[in-house]
N, C-alpha and C positions, 0 to 999 in steps of 0.2 A: 741712456747715455749717461756715462760717469762725468766726474770732474777731471779736467786736465790742467796740468801746470803750465802756465805761460812765462815766456822768458821776455824781460825788457832789452830793447835795442835802440840805441841813439846813434844816428849818423853823424859824421863831421859837419854836415850842412844843417843839423838841428832837428831833422824829422825823427819821430819817436814811434816805435812799433811794440805791439806785443806779438811774440812769435809762439808756434806751437812747438818748436825744436830748438835746442841750443846749439851753439858753436862747440865743437868737441873740446874738452879740456878746461872749459870755463861755464859760468852761468848765463853769459850774455846771449841773446836770442839770435837766431840765424834769420835775417831779414828775407831769405828766399822762401820762408815758411811763415811769413808775417800773415796774422789773421785780422789785426786791427791796427789802423794809424791813429795815434794818439793826439797828434798836435793840429787835428783838423785840416791837414793838407789835402789837396785836390786828388791826389792819386790814391788808389785803393790796392790791397792785395789782389793778385790774379783771381783767387776764389771768390772774394767779394765782388769784384768787378764783373764777374760771369754769373753772379748769383740770379739775376732775372731770367737769363737763358736757361739756366740750369732747372729753375722752377718750371718754366714752361715745358722743358723736355720731359721732367718727371710727370706733369699732368699728361702730355701726350703718351707717354709710356704706359700710363695707368688706363689710357683709354677714356679719358674724360672728354666731354664734349659740351658745348653750349649751342644750341640752335637759335638762340635769340641773338638779336643785334644789340640788346642791352649789356654792356660789359659788366654791369654790377650783378648780373643774374648768376646765381650759384651754378657751377658746372654739374652736369648730370654725371654720376658714377656708373662706368661699366662695372659690372659684378666680377667676382673672382672665381666663383664656383660653378662649374658646368658638369653635368653628369656625376654629381657628387664629388668632383675632384677639383681642388684649388689649382688654378693655372700658375700661382706664384710660388707655392711651397710643395705642391703634389699631394698634399694630404686629402685623405678620403673623409668626406663628411656624410654619414648615412641620413642625417636629418635635415640637412640644409637645401633648399630649393636652388634651382638653377638662377644665377644672377645675384645671388647673396654675396656679401663681402666676407673674406676670410677673417674669422676670429682669433686666429693663432697670432700671439704677439711676437713671433720670430718669423713671420712670414714676410719676404721682401716687399710684397704689395702693401700689407698692413704697415710696415715701417715706413714705407714711402708716402703713404697717406698721414701718418704721424709726424713725418718730417715737413710735409706740406703745411699742415695745420700749425705747427710750431712756426714755420717761416712767415705765415700769414697772421700770426698773433691769435690763433683760435685755440 
């Protein structure tokens, strides 16, 4: 993931945001694309408000599971490779056994695991 320019937006009511897109014709941020609210206000951008649900959905899509009642236990990972093919990127791996994690750094499942690790501060 590379660096992205952020644009500042301040509303008439005093709320301040950093936005991922600007309003056409100027350098002011488009609040519809707000990434962060700077002034500590209670509402968050839609993406950040949905982050917990998105994280759970990615865990579910990867097929991670936790058989324990302990919420602190690390989830078990379902592998990516079956019959030498990755179910995420469809690459063929002669030497990887079934249940292995895909090592390709552009595989959607690899990228999803990396995004989860980043979101969880790992």
